[in-house]
N, CA, C and O atoms as CSV, one atom per row, in Angstrom:
chain,resi,resn,atom,element,x,y,z
A,1,MET,N,N,168.800,126.098,45.507
A,1,MET,CA,C,167.918,126.684,46.517
A,1,MET,C,C,166.694,126.719,45.766
A,1,MET,O,O,166.649,127.029,44.576
A,2,GLY,N,N,165.403,126.304,46.677
A,2,GLY,CA,C,164.500,125.789,46.003
A,2,GLY,C,C,163.245,127.296,46.538
A,2,GLY,O,O,163.575,128.079,47.428
A,3,GLN,N,N,162.104,127.394,45.914
A,3,GLN,CA,C,161.358,128.428,46.572
A,3,GLN,C,C,160.367,127.736,47.712
A,3,GLN,O,O,159.974,126.569,47.704
A,4,THR,N,N,160.129,128.545,48.487
A,4,THR,CA,C,158.820,128.165,49.447
A,4,THR,C,C,157.750,127.533,48.859
A,4,THR,O,O,157.510,127.819,47.686
A,5,ARG,N,N,157.064,126.741,49.423
A,5,ARG,CA,C,155.698,126.331,48.615
A,5,ARG,C,C,154.888,126.117,49.475
A,5,ARG,O,O,155.112,125.274,50.344
A,6,TYR,N,N,153.660,126.892,49.428
A,6,TYR,CA,C,152.609,127.041,49.921
A,6,TYR,C,C,151.657,126.296,49.514
A,6,TYR,O,O,151.128,126.466,48.416
A,7,ILE,N,N,151.215,125.110,50.579
A,7,ILE,CA,C,150.091,124.261,50.218
A,7,ILE,C,C,149.128,124.777,50.678
A,7,ILE,O,O,149.077,125.336,51.774
A,8,ILE,N,N,147.913,124.605,49.598
A,8,ILE,CA,C,146.584,124.977,49.825
A,8,ILE,C,C,146.252,123.891,50.000
A,8,ILE,O,O,146.841,122.950,49.469
A,9,ARG,N,N,144.992,123.714,50.965
A,9,ARG,CA,C,144.058,122.623,51.168
A,9,ARG,C,C,142.772,123.457,51.853
A,9,ARG,O,O,142.674,124.070,52.916
A,10,LEU,N,N,141.923,123.224,50.866
A,10,LEU,CA,C,140.661,124.007,51.313
A,10,LEU,C,C,139.526,122.855,51.893
A,10,LEU,O,O,139.980,121.712,51.841
A,11,SER,N,N,138.645,122.916,52.236
A,11,SER,CA,C,137.579,122.330,53.027
A,11,SER,C,C,136.177,122.380,51.885
A,11,SER,O,O,136.045,123.230,51.005
A,12,ASP,N,N,135.391,121.454,52.118
A,12,ASP,CA,C,134.224,121.416,51.160
A,12,ASP,C,C,133.663,122.646,51.241
A,12,ASP,O,O,133.407,123.137,50.142
A,13,SER,N,N,133.370,123.345,52.249
A,13,SER,CA,C,132.484,124.420,52.282
A,13,SER,C,C,133.246,125.851,51.657
A,13,SER,O,O,132.626,126.806,51.189
A,14,GLU,N,N,134.665,125.750,51.768
A,14,GLU,CA,C,135.451,126.726,50.725
A,14,GLU,C,C,135.688,126.556,49.677
A,14,GLU,O,O,135.787,127.478,48.868
A,15,ARG,N,N,135.890,124.987,49.310
A,15,ARG,CA,C,135.808,124.747,47.550
A,15,ARG,C,C,134.326,125.208,47.093
A,15,ARG,O,O,134.256,125.956,46.118
A,16,LYS,N,N,133.336,124.871,47.636
A,16,LYS,CA,C,132.000,125.139,46.930
A,16,LYS,C,C,131.798,126.744,47.015
A,16,LYS,O,O,131.171,127.207,46.062
A,17,GLU,N,N,132.169,127.547,47.868
A,17,GLU,CA,C,132.147,129.021,47.719
A,17,GLU,C,C,133.045,129.574,47.069
A,17,GLU,O,O,132.825,130.784,47.004
A,18,LEU,N,N,134.151,129.207,46.442
A,18,LEU,CA,C,134.843,129.657,45.400
A,18,LEU,C,C,134.670,129.238,43.873
A,18,LEU,O,O,134.976,129.763,42.802
A,19,GLY,N,N,133.945,127.877,44.312
A,19,GLY,CA,C,133.044,127.447,42.944
A,19,GLY,C,C,132.087,128.385,42.660
A,19,GLY,O,O,132.140,128.732,41.480
A,20,VAL,N,N,130.958,129.096,43.504
A,20,VAL,CA,C,130.209,130.016,43.334
A,20,VAL,C,C,130.592,130.960,42.977
A,20,VAL,O,O,129.815,131.474,42.172
A,21,ILE,N,N,131.639,131.637,43.198
A,21,ILE,CA,C,132.468,132.799,42.767
A,21,ILE,C,C,132.728,132.589,41.399
A,21,ILE,O,O,132.221,133.404,40.627
A,22,VAL,N,N,133.531,131.508,40.842
A,22,VAL,CA,C,133.896,131.217,39.817
A,22,VAL,C,C,132.577,131.030,38.782
A,22,VAL,O,O,132.510,131.731,37.773
A,23,THR,N,N,131.696,130.193,39.051
A,23,THR,CA,C,130.735,129.673,37.938
A,23,THR,C,C,129.576,130.590,37.580
A,23,THR,O,O,128.860,130.453,36.589
A,24,LYS,N,N,129.429,131.985,38.932
A,24,LYS,CA,C,128.526,133.213,38.861
A,24,LYS,C,C,128.889,134.048,38.205
A,24,LYS,O,O,128.214,134.687,37.399
A,25,GLY,N,N,130.289,134.199,38.512
A,25,GLY,CA,C,131.062,135.502,37.811
A,25,GLY,C,C,131.299,136.699,38.370
A,25,GLY,O,O,131.850,137.701,37.915
A,26,SER,N,N,130.670,136.402,39.723
A,26,SER,CA,C,130.160,137.468,40.761
A,26,SER,C,C,131.592,138.170,41.136
A,26,SER,O,O,132.525,137.410,41.398
A,27,GLY,N,N,131.825,139.695,41.176
A,27,GLY,CA,C,132.956,140.291,41.579
A,27,GLY,C,C,133.672,140.541,40.472
A,27,GLY,O,O,133.316,140.225,39.337
A,28,GLY,N,N,134.937,141.247,40.832
A,28,GLY,CA,C,135.892,141.804,39.809
A,28,GLY,C,C,136.453,140.665,39.236
A,28,GLY,O,O,136.020,139.570,39.596
A,29,ALA,N,N,137.485,140.743,38.271
A,29,ALA,CA,C,137.769,139.624,37.358
A,29,ALA,C,C,139.286,139.524,38.122
A,29,ALA,O,O,139.942,138.656,37.545
A,30,HIS,N,N,139.898,140.020,39.019
A,30,HIS,CA,C,140.889,139.624,39.803
A,30,HIS,C,C,140.629,138.647,40.690
A,30,HIS,O,O,141.361,137.675,40.873
A,31,ARG,N,N,139.139,138.964,41.513
A,31,ARG,CA,C,138.427,138.015,42.675
A,31,ARG,C,C,138.025,136.575,42.005
A,31,ARG,O,O,137.848,135.602,42.737
A,32,ILE,N,N,137.884,136.477,40.544
A,32,ILE,CA,C,137.469,135.411,39.883
A,32,ILE,C,C,138.721,134.592,39.951
A,32,ILE,O,O,138.849,133.503,40.512
A,33,ARG,N,N,139.688,135.323,39.250
A,33,ARG,CA,C,141.040,134.734,38.799
A,33,ARG,C,C,141.892,134.330,40.044
A,33,ARG,O,O,142.722,133.433,39.893
A,34,HIS,N,N,141.747,134.935,41.278
A,34,HIS,CA,C,142.258,134.356,42.438
A,34,HIS,C,C,141.587,133.000,42.858
A,34,HIS,O,O,142.149,132.000,43.305
A,35,ALA,N,N,139.890,133.256,42.539
A,35,ALA,CA,C,139.359,131.965,43.042
A,35,ALA,C,C,139.597,131.015,42.280
A,35,ALA,O,O,139.491,129.946,42.880
A,36,GLN,N,N,139.886,130.901,41.174
A,36,GLN,CA,C,140.776,129.875,40.331
A,36,GLN,C,C,141.696,129.316,40.355
A,36,GLN,O,O,141.958,128.195,39.920
A,37,ILE,N,N,142.488,130.283,41.041
A,37,ILE,CA,C,144.038,129.927,41.498
A,37,ILE,C,C,144.139,128.538,42.469
A,37,ILE,O,O,144.764,127.478,42.456
A,38,LEU,N,N,143.033,129.277,43.396
A,38,LEU,CA,C,142.816,128.748,44.976
A,38,LEU,C,C,142.246,127.303,44.469
A,38,LEU,O,O,142.777,126.348,45.037
A,39,LEU,N,N,141.505,127.065,43.743
A,39,LEU,CA,C,140.410,125.810,43.301
A,39,LEU,C,C,141.819,125.018,42.510
A,39,LEU,O,O,142.169,123.942,42.995
A,40,HIS,N,N,142.448,125.462,41.539
A,40,HIS,CA,C,143.463,124.753,40.937
A,40,HIS,C,C,144.588,124.483,41.928
A,40,HIS,O,O,145.196,123.425,41.761
A,41,SER,N,N,144.994,125.340,43.020
A,41,SER,CA,C,146.250,124.980,43.720
A,41,SER,C,C,145.890,123.723,44.689
A,41,SER,O,O,146.777,122.911,44.950
A,42,ASP,N,N,144.389,123.548,45.297
A,42,ASP,CA,C,143.985,122.954,46.331
A,42,ASP,C,C,144.940,121.323,45.961
A,42,ASP,O,O,145.196,120.741,44.907
A,43,GLU,N,N,145.230,121.053,47.311
A,43,GLU,CA,C,145.828,119.549,47.473
A,43,GLU,C,C,144.862,118.330,46.994
A,43,GLU,O,O,144.970,117.427,46.165
A,44,GLY,N,N,143.812,118.766,47.972
A,44,GLY,CA,C,142.823,117.572,47.705
A,44,GLY,C,C,142.274,116.966,46.343
A,44,GLY,O,O,141.881,115.810,46.185
A,45,HIS,N,N,142.328,118.055,45.316
A,45,HIS,CA,C,141.979,117.679,44.045
A,45,HIS,C,C,143.020,118.030,42.946
A,45,HIS,O,O,144.209,117.906,43.242
A,46,GLU,N,N,142.657,118.482,41.634
A,46,GLU,CA,C,143.269,118.584,40.500
A,46,GLU,C,C,144.601,119.273,40.914
A,46,GLU,O,O,144.828,120.177,40.110
A,47,GLN,N,N,145.408,119.198,41.711
A,47,GLN,CA,C,146.818,120.282,41.889
A,47,GLN,C,C,147.207,120.280,40.741
A,47,GLN,O,O,147.056,119.318,39.987
A,48,LEU,N,N,147.781,121.384,40.423
A,48,LEU,CA,C,148.670,121.759,39.302
A,48,LEU,C,C,149.753,122.451,39.983
A,48,LEU,O,O,149.717,122.791,41.166
A,49,THR,N,N,151.016,122.701,38.926
A,49,THR,CA,C,152.123,123.380,39.495
A,49,THR,C,C,151.808,125.127,39.379
A,49,THR,O,O,150.671,125.536,39.142
A,50,GLY,N,N,152.790,125.908,39.548
A,50,GLY,CA,C,151.988,126.964,39.409
A,50,GLY,C,C,152.610,127.572,37.734
A,50,GLY,O,O,152.029,128.519,37.204
A,51,VAL,N,N,153.445,127.105,37.259
A,51,VAL,CA,C,153.650,127.563,35.902
A,51,VAL,C,C,152.362,127.049,35.003
A,51,VAL,O,O,151.882,127.778,34.135
A,52,GLU,N,N,151.908,125.894,35.253
A,52,GLU,CA,C,150.654,125.239,34.856
A,52,GLU,C,C,149.612,126.337,34.720
A,52,GLU,O,O,149.289,126.991,33.728
A,53,ILE,N,N,149.053,126.380,36.302
A,53,ILE,CA,C,147.874,127.510,36.580
A,53,ILE,C,C,148.431,128.731,35.762
A,53,ILE,O,O,147.613,129.249,35.002
A,54,ALA,N,N,149.450,129.170,35.790
A,54,ALA,CA,C,149.820,130.502,35.154
A,54,ALA,C,C,149.556,130.359,33.511
A,54,ALA,O,O,149.409,131.452,32.964
A,55,ALA,N,N,149.503,129.618,32.950
A,55,ALA,CA,C,149.507,129.405,31.410
A,55,ALA,C,C,147.919,129.021,31.430
A,55,ALA,O,O,147.250,129.338,30.446
A,56,LEU,N,N,147.353,128.402,32.431
A,56,LEU,CA,C,146.067,128.221,31.989
A,56,LEU,C,C,145.249,129.151,32.337
A,56,LEU,O,O,144.080,129.082,31.958
A,57,LEU,N,N,145.581,129.951,32.933
A,57,LEU,CA,C,144.914,131.454,33.593
A,57,LEU,C,C,145.144,132.691,32.778
A,57,LEU,O,O,144.412,133.680,32.823
A,58,HIS,N,N,146.323,132.554,31.954
A,58,HIS,CA,C,146.712,133.469,31.686
A,58,HIS,C,C,147.130,134.727,32.412
A,58,HIS,O,O,146.778,135.854,32.065
A,59,CYS,N,N,147.832,134.479,33.346
A,59,CYS,CA,C,148.811,135.134,34.395
A,59,CYS,C,C,150.129,134.644,34.371
A,59,CYS,O,O,150.707,133.755,33.746
A,60,THR,N,N,150.519,135.666,35.425
A,60,THR,CA,C,152.000,135.016,35.711
A,60,THR,C,C,152.195,134.259,36.867
A,60,THR,O,O,151.420,134.268,37.823
A,61,THR,N,N,153.188,133.626,36.794
A,61,THR,CA,C,153.696,132.528,38.197
A,61,THR,C,C,153.788,133.597,39.403
A,61,THR,O,O,153.260,133.203,40.443
A,62,ASN,N,N,154.283,134.693,39.437
A,62,ASN,CA,C,154.375,135.532,40.563
A,62,ASN,C,C,152.709,135.745,41.171
A,62,ASN,O,O,152.577,135.740,42.395
A,63,THR,N,N,151.811,135.877,40.540
A,63,THR,CA,C,150.283,136.041,40.698
A,63,THR,C,C,150.158,134.838,41.511
A,63,THR,O,O,149.796,134.905,42.686
A,64,VAL,N,N,150.451,133.716,40.918
A,64,VAL,CA,C,150.094,132.295,41.340
A,64,VAL,C,C,150.846,132.139,42.904
A,64,VAL,O,O,150.331,131.661,43.915
A,65,SER,N,N,151.844,132.548,42.788
A,65,SER,CA,C,152.684,132.439,44.205
A,65,SER,C,C,152.278,133.258,45.363
A,65,SER,O,O,152.399,132.875,46.526
A,66,SER,N,N,151.749,134.501,44.974
A,66,SER,CA,C,151.322,135.559,45.809
A,66,SER,C,C,150.112,135.114,46.502
A,66,SER,O,O,150.054,135.076,47.731
A,67,VAL,N,N,149.012,134.728,45.630
A,67,VAL,CA,C,147.820,134.308,45.979
A,67,VAL,C,C,147.997,132.989,46.900
A,67,VAL,O,O,147.339,132.863,47.932
A,68,ARG,N,N,148.870,132.072,46.492
A,68,ARG,CA,C,148.792,130.790,47.199
A,68,ARG,C,C,149.426,131.471,48.897
A,68,ARG,O,O,148.871,131.175,49.955
A,69,LYS,N,N,150.652,132.390,48.808
A,69,LYS,CA,C,151.232,132.953,49.852
A,69,LYS,C,C,150.388,133.478,50.650
A,69,LYS,O,O,150.492,133.187,51.842
A,70,ARG,N,N,149.096,134.588,50.121
A,70,ARG,CA,C,148.286,135.207,51.084
A,70,ARG,C,C,147.310,134.386,51.541
A,70,ARG,O,O,146.704,134.695,52.567
A,71,CYS,N,N,147.022,133.257,50.872
A,71,CYS,CA,C,145.844,132.596,51.628
A,71,CYS,C,C,146.592,131.551,52.517
A,71,CYS,O,O,145.836,131.150,53.402
A,72,VAL,N,N,147.728,131.028,52.564
A,72,VAL,CA,C,148.264,130.206,53.528
A,72,VAL,C,C,148.608,131.398,54.869
A,72,VAL,O,O,148.607,130.982,56.028
A,73,GLU,N,N,148.785,132.328,54.681
A,73,GLU,CA,C,149.427,133.166,55.821
A,73,GLU,C,C,148.326,134.000,56.451
A,73,GLU,O,O,148.332,134.107,57.678
A,74,GLN,N,N,147.247,134.689,55.637
A,74,GLN,CA,C,146.501,135.371,55.934
A,74,GLN,C,C,144.879,135.065,55.756
A,74,GLN,O,O,144.069,135.909,56.138
A,75,GLY,N,N,144.468,133.887,55.189
A,75,GLY,CA,C,143.209,133.466,55.036
A,75,GLY,C,C,142.691,133.368,53.325
A,75,GLY,O,O,143.320,133.823,52.370
A,76,MET,N,N,141.722,132.833,53.289
A,76,MET,CA,C,141.287,132.464,51.797
A,76,MET,C,C,140.672,133.746,51.369
A,76,MET,O,O,140.811,134.150,50.214
A,77,LEU,N,N,139.720,134.665,52.629
A,77,LEU,CA,C,139.173,136.066,51.843
A,77,LEU,C,C,140.063,136.832,51.694
A,77,LEU,O,O,139.981,137.415,50.613
A,78,VAL,N,N,141.127,137.188,52.454
A,78,VAL,CA,C,142.318,138.168,52.028
A,78,VAL,C,C,142.839,137.718,50.737
A,78,VAL,O,O,143.108,138.719,50.073
A,79,ALA,N,N,143.127,136.520,50.025
A,79,ALA,CA,C,143.665,136.011,49.130
A,79,ALA,C,C,143.071,136.237,48.111
A,79,ALA,O,O,143.627,136.394,47.024
A,80,LEU,N,N,141.488,136.304,48.363
A,80,LEU,CA,C,140.991,136.810,46.795
A,80,LEU,C,C,140.630,138.180,46.516
A,80,LEU,O,O,140.075,138.504,45.466
A,81,GLU,N,N,140.987,139.132,47.594
A,81,GLU,CA,C,141.010,140.587,47.314
A,81,GLU,C,C,142.363,140.892,46.727
A,81,GLU,O,O,143.292,140.092,46.841
A,82,ARG,N,N,142.509,142.315,45.953
A,82,ARG,CA,C,143.829,142.865,45.892
A,82,ARG,C,C,144.861,143.216,47.009
A,82,ARG,O,O,144.392,143.911,47.911
A,83,LYS,N,N,146.027,142.911,47.109
A,83,LYS,CA,C,147.085,143.313,47.782
A,83,LYS,C,C,146.877,144.647,48.247
A,83,LYS,O,O,146.795,145.446,47.314
A,84,LYS,N,N,146.747,145.236,49.580
A,84,LYS,CA,C,146.539,146.531,49.706
A,84,LYS,C,C,148.001,147.028,49.539
A,84,LYS,O,O,148.893,146.184,49.461
A,85,ARG,N,N,148.331,148.520,49.471
A,85,ARG,CA,C,149.385,148.997,49.230
A,85,ARG,C,C,149.881,149.292,50.502
A,85,ARG,O,O,149.299,149.667,51.520
A,86,ASP,N,N,151.506,148.970,50.182
A,86,ASP,CA,C,152.475,148.976,51.386
A,86,ASP,C,C,152.690,150.553,51.818
A,86,ASP,O,O,152.426,151.067,52.905
A,87,THR,N,N,153.143,151.052,50.858
A,87,THR,CA,C,153.337,152.549,51.119
A,87,THR,C,C,152.101,153.597,50.649
A,87,THR,O,O,151.383,153.201,49.730
A,88,PRO,N,N,151.837,154.857,51.216
A,88,PRO,CA,C,150.713,155.622,50.625
A,88,PRO,C,C,151.294,156.156,49.545
A,88,PRO,O,O,152.469,156.123,49.178
A,89,PRO,N,N,150.114,156.773,48.961
A,89,PRO,CA,C,150.412,157.439,47.787
A,89,PRO,C,C,151.146,158.920,48.160
A,89,PRO,O,O,151.099,159.500,49.245
A,90,GLY,N,N,151.751,159.298,47.080
A,90,GLY,CA,C,152.483,160.492,47.036
A,90,GLY,C,C,151.483,161.857,47.710
A,90,GLY,O,O,150.367,162.216,47.336
A,91,SER,N,N,152.301,162.399,48.761
A,91,SER,CA,C,151.606,163.717,48.877
A,91,SER,C,C,151.133,164.689,47.776
A,91,SER,O,O,151.667,164.716,46.667
A,92,ARG,N,N,149.937,165.614,48.192
A,92,ARG,CA,C,149.314,166.111,47.096
A,92,ARG,C,C,150.784,167.595,46.970
A,92,ARG,O,O,151.708,167.972,47.690
A,93,LEU,N,N,150.318,167.913,45.876
A,93,LEU,CA,C,151.249,168.823,45.346
A,93,LEU,C,C,150.461,170.348,45.788
A,93,LEU,O,O,151.183,171.261,46.188
A,94,PHE,N,N,149.367,170.499,45.716
A,94,PHE,CA,C,148.340,171.805,45.685
A,94,PHE,C,C,147.775,171.450,47.317
A,94,PHE,O,O,147.193,170.374,47.456
A,95,ASP,N,N,147.867,171.935,47.978
A,95,ASP,CA,C,147.101,171.884,49.594
A,95,ASP,C,C,145.972,172.870,48.954
A,95,ASP,O,O,145.938,173.271,47.790
A,96,GLY,N,N,144.955,173.192,50.121
A,96,GLY,CA,C,144.256,174.020,50.073
A,96,GLY,C,C,144.267,175.619,49.675
A,96,GLY,O,O,143.505,176.331,49.022
A,97,GLU,N,N,145.551,175.846,50.415
A,97,GLU,CA,C,146.360,177.447,50.212
A,97,GLU,C,C,146.588,177.297,48.949
A,97,GLU,O,O,146.051,178.114,48.200
A,98,ALA,N,N,147.558,176.074,48.274
A,98,ALA,CA,C,148.150,176.645,46.975
A,98,ALA,C,C,146.901,176.447,46.015
A,98,ALA,O,O,146.938,177.180,45.026
A,99,GLU,N,N,146.045,175.791,46.087
A,99,GLU,CA,C,144.575,175.745,45.033
A,99,GLU,C,C,144.048,177.130,45.480
A,99,GLU,O,O,143.568,177.725,44.515
A,100,ALA,N,N,143.994,177.711,46.431
A,100,ALA,CA,C,143.406,178.929,46.559
A,100,ALA,C,C,144.239,179.917,45.960
A,100,ALA,O,O,143.636,180.671,45.197
A,101,ARG,N,N,145.583,180.141,46.108
A,101,ARG,CA,C,146.038,181.224,45.067
A,101,ARG,C,C,146.545,180.908,43.851
A,101,ARG,O,O,147.244,181.628,43.137
A,102,LEU,N,N,146.066,179.508,43.584
A,102,LEU,CA,C,145.860,179.271,41.875
A,102,LEU,C,C,144.804,179.781,41.354
A,102,LEU,O,O,144.848,180.509,40.362
A,103,LEU,N,N,143.671,179.442,41.997
A,103,LEU,CA,C,142.174,180.004,41.638
A,103,LEU,C,C,142.454,181.609,41.742
A,103,LEU,O,O,141.698,182.281,41.040
A,104,GLN,N,N,143.350,182.280,42.449
A,104,GLN,CA,C,143.359,183.812,42.609
A,104,GLN,C,C,144.126,184.041,41.037
A,104,GLN,O,O,143.632,184.811,40.214
A,105,VAL,N,N,145.159,183.402,40.813
A,105,VAL,CA,C,145.792,183.814,39.553
A,105,VAL,C,C,145.252,183.791,38.388
A,105,VAL,O,O,145.405,184.614,37.485
A,106,ALA,N,N,144.341,182.442,38.397
A,106,ALA,CA,C,143.487,182.188,37.267
A,106,ALA,C,C,142.406,183.120,36.973
A,106,ALA,O,O,142.038,183.436,35.842
A,107,CYS,N,N,141.959,183.510,38.004
A,107,CYS,CA,C,140.706,184.725,37.887
A,107,CYS,C,C,141.374,186.054,37.717
A,107,CYS,O,O,140.635,186.992,37.421
A,108,SER,N,N,142.723,186.295,37.864
A,108,SER,CA,C,143.202,187.336,37.637
A,108,SER,C,C,143.132,187.747,36.213
A,108,SER,O,O,142.435,187.043,35.483
A,109,ALA,N,N,143.741,188.775,35.694
A,109,ALA,CA,C,143.816,189.506,34.404
A,109,ALA,C,C,144.783,188.429,33.749
A,109,ALA,O,O,145.245,187.633,34.566
A,110,PRO,N,N,145.077,188.298,32.764
A,110,PRO,CA,C,145.997,187.423,32.043
A,110,PRO,C,C,147.202,188.306,31.659
A,110,PRO,O,O,147.117,189.523,31.819
A,111,PRO,N,N,148.317,187.744,31.159
A,111,PRO,CA,C,149.473,188.422,31.073
A,111,PRO,C,C,149.393,189.537,29.841
A,111,PRO,O,O,148.394,189.672,29.135
A,112,HIS,N,N,150.288,190.105,29.741
A,112,HIS,CA,C,150.040,190.877,28.739
A,112,HIS,C,C,150.289,190.639,27.580
A,112,HIS,O,O,151.360,190.071,27.366
A,113,GLY,N,N,149.290,191.021,26.261
A,113,GLY,CA,C,149.245,190.411,24.705
A,113,GLY,C,C,148.849,188.733,24.749
A,113,GLY,O,O,149.104,187.815,23.969
A,114,ARG,N,N,148.195,188.786,25.883
A,114,ARG,CA,C,147.114,187.286,25.892
A,114,ARG,C,C,145.552,187.957,26.111
A,114,ARG,O,O,145.143,189.044,26.520
A,115,ALA,N,N,144.926,186.732,25.623
A,115,ALA,CA,C,143.553,187.224,25.971
A,115,ALA,C,C,142.893,186.602,27.149
A,115,ALA,O,O,142.030,187.147,27.837
A,116,ARG,N,N,143.429,185.296,27.332
A,116,ARG,CA,C,142.990,184.578,28.551
A,116,ARG,C,C,144.405,183.388,29.240
A,116,ARG,O,O,145.329,183.034,28.507
A,117,TRP,N,N,144.329,183.086,30.230
A,117,TRP,CA,C,145.224,182.133,30.730
A,117,TRP,C,C,145.346,180.770,29.924
A,117,TRP,O,O,144.325,180.184,29.564
A,118,THR,N,N,146.663,180.256,29.636
A,118,THR,CA,C,146.310,178.890,29.402
A,118,THR,C,C,147.060,177.866,30.750
A,118,THR,O,O,147.701,178.386,31.663
A,119,LEU,N,N,146.863,176.609,30.656
A,119,LEU,CA,C,147.380,175.804,31.248
A,119,LEU,C,C,148.791,176.010,31.407
A,119,LEU,O,O,149.235,176.160,32.545
A,120,GLN,N,N,149.561,176.038,30.398
A,120,GLN,CA,C,151.074,176.105,30.498
A,120,GLN,C,C,151.355,177.568,31.309
A,120,GLN,O,O,151.866,177.501,32.427
A,121,LEU,N,N,151.074,178.653,30.836
A,121,LEU,CA,C,150.928,180.014,31.517
A,121,LEU,C,C,150.524,179.913,32.981
A,121,LEU,O,O,151.230,180.385,33.872
A,122,LEU,N,N,149.478,179.345,33.187
A,122,LEU,CA,C,149.643,179.187,34.469
A,122,LEU,C,C,150.530,178.418,35.262
A,122,LEU,O,O,151.126,178.914,36.218
A,123,SER,N,N,150.675,176.996,34.851
A,123,SER,CA,C,151.686,176.377,35.806
A,123,SER,C,C,152.919,177.172,35.694
A,123,SER,O,O,153.443,177.291,36.802
A,124,ASP,N,N,153.596,177.781,34.714
A,124,ASP,CA,C,154.931,178.583,34.712
A,124,ASP,C,C,154.625,180.069,35.641
A,124,ASP,O,O,155.545,180.794,36.018
A,125,LYS,N,N,153.256,180.331,35.898
A,125,LYS,CA,C,152.964,181.489,36.865
A,125,LYS,C,C,153.270,181.025,38.025
A,125,LYS,O,O,154.168,181.608,38.634
A,126,VAL,N,N,152.673,179.963,38.590
A,126,VAL,CA,C,152.391,179.361,39.849
A,126,VAL,C,C,154.031,178.617,40.490
A,126,VAL,O,O,154.250,178.384,41.678
A,127,VAL,N,N,154.721,178.434,39.675
A,127,VAL,CA,C,156.095,178.222,39.965
A,127,VAL,C,C,156.825,179.492,39.959
A,127,VAL,O,O,157.274,179.535,41.104
A,128,ALA,N,N,157.132,180.334,39.477
A,128,ALA,CA,C,157.514,181.874,39.482
A,128,ALA,C,C,157.203,182.572,40.552
A,128,ALA,O,O,157.988,183.336,41.115
A,129,LEU,N,N,155.912,182.332,40.939
A,129,LEU,CA,C,155.376,182.787,42.559
A,129,LEU,C,C,155.778,182.145,43.353
A,129,LEU,O,O,155.465,182.537,44.477
A,130,GLN,N,N,156.641,180.876,43.309
A,130,GLN,CA,C,156.784,179.984,44.290
A,130,GLN,C,C,155.837,179.173,45.198
A,130,GLN,O,O,155.986,178.751,46.344
A,131,ILE,N,N,154.559,179.068,44.102
A,131,ILE,CA,C,153.328,178.556,45.149
A,131,ILE,C,C,153.424,177.047,45.571
A,131,ILE,O,O,153.091,176.498,46.621
A,132,VAL,N,N,154.048,176.494,44.288
A,132,VAL,CA,C,154.369,175.257,44.610
A,132,VAL,C,C,156.082,175.138,43.435
A,132,VAL,O,O,156.448,175.858,42.507
A,133,PRO,N,N,156.909,173.555,44.252
A,133,PRO,CA,C,158.080,174.050,43.751
A,133,PRO,C,C,158.286,173.703,41.868
A,133,PRO,O,O,159.162,174.089,41.094
A,134,HIS,N,N,157.119,172.865,41.648
A,134,HIS,CA,C,157.132,172.512,40.225
A,134,HIS,C,C,155.746,172.098,39.798
A,134,HIS,O,O,155.078,171.490,40.634
A,135,CYS,N,N,155.314,172.299,38.826
A,135,CYS,CA,C,154.018,172.171,38.082
A,135,CYS,C,C,154.195,171.847,36.793
A,135,CYS,O,O,155.126,172.326,36.145
A,136,THR,N,N,153.196,170.878,36.207
A,136,THR,CA,C,152.847,170.835,35.097
A,136,THR,C,C,151.597,171.320,34.271
A,136,THR,O,O,150.644,171.533,35.021
A,137,ALA,N,N,151.334,171.549,32.982
A,137,ALA,CA,C,149.919,171.862,32.539
A,137,ALA,C,C,148.877,170.928,33.425
A,137,ALA,O,O,148.087,171.312,34.287
A,138,ASN,N,N,149.125,169.552,32.935
A,138,ASN,CA,C,148.150,168.559,33.145
A,138,ASN,C,C,148.060,168.670,34.926
A,138,ASN,O,O,146.963,168.377,35.401
A,139,THR,N,N,148.794,168.941,35.573
A,139,THR,CA,C,148.500,169.036,37.166
A,139,THR,C,C,147.302,170.562,37.306
A,139,THR,O,O,146.253,170.562,37.950
A,140,ILE,N,N,147.826,171.637,36.567
A,140,ILE,CA,C,147.036,172.452,36.652
A,140,ILE,C,C,145.433,172.486,36.138
A,140,ILE,O,O,144.596,173.332,36.451
A,141,HIS,N,N,145.255,171.365,35.292
A,141,HIS,CA,C,143.875,170.802,34.324
A,141,HIS,C,C,143.469,170.337,35.613
A,141,HIS,O,O,142.575,171.038,36.087
A,142,GLU,N,N,143.908,169.187,36.485
A,142,GLU,CA,C,143.381,168.298,37.298
A,142,GLU,C,C,143.036,168.925,38.796
A,142,GLU,O,O,142.227,168.413,39.569
A,143,VAL,N,N,143.813,170.150,39.065
A,143,VAL,CA,C,143.081,171.247,40.157
A,143,VAL,C,C,142.193,171.873,40.013
A,143,VAL,O,O,141.444,172.271,40.906
A,144,LEU,N,N,142.076,172.149,38.476
A,144,LEU,CA,C,140.835,173.284,38.023
A,144,LEU,C,C,139.767,172.692,37.856
A,144,LEU,O,O,138.660,173.205,38.023
A,145,LYS,N,N,140.016,171.363,37.454
A,145,LYS,CA,C,138.694,170.397,36.925
A,145,LYS,C,C,137.764,169.821,38.131
A,145,LYS,O,O,136.655,169.324,37.936
A,146,LYS,N,N,138.398,169.964,39.444
A,146,LYS,CA,C,137.713,169.190,40.323
A,146,LYS,C,C,136.241,170.492,40.576
A,146,LYS,O,O,136.214,171.723,40.594
A,147,THR,N,N,135.158,169.382,40.739
A,147,THR,CA,C,133.781,169.887,40.691
A,147,THR,C,C,133.141,169.684,42.363
A,147,THR,O,O,131.965,169.934,42.626
A,148,LYS,N,N,133.898,169.313,43.145
A,148,LYS,CA,C,133.306,169.122,44.479
A,148,LYS,C,C,132.969,170.860,45.115
A,148,LYS,O,O,132.467,171.024,46.227
């Protein structure tokens, strides 16, 4: 059972546009690499196999095949960019109300025998008060570090 092969056929203007991206080095490294993949995959010129392109550009064969697939299915401009996430990132542990309660705890008097709150003490306290179901000191650090 062979893999589906996506054949890239670039027009002269598209080839020139990709050449400008590669020679100028404009844009991110992923954009330049994707342009190189498309140029090397062009059926009309020096078409290389996916393995040869991956070895030449120091990337994986999966990268080569996914760039080719996106170019054929969605167009050259989409193939030059990074793939968008299919799933949204996880929800925030601290919403506005939980942050306010954390700040209230952090600004209160520290526990008996302590001179001040530590990040670990704060994380233990917010879990004990059931502000959030679980928490680490690093999460507390990120929430308190916000400067907006």
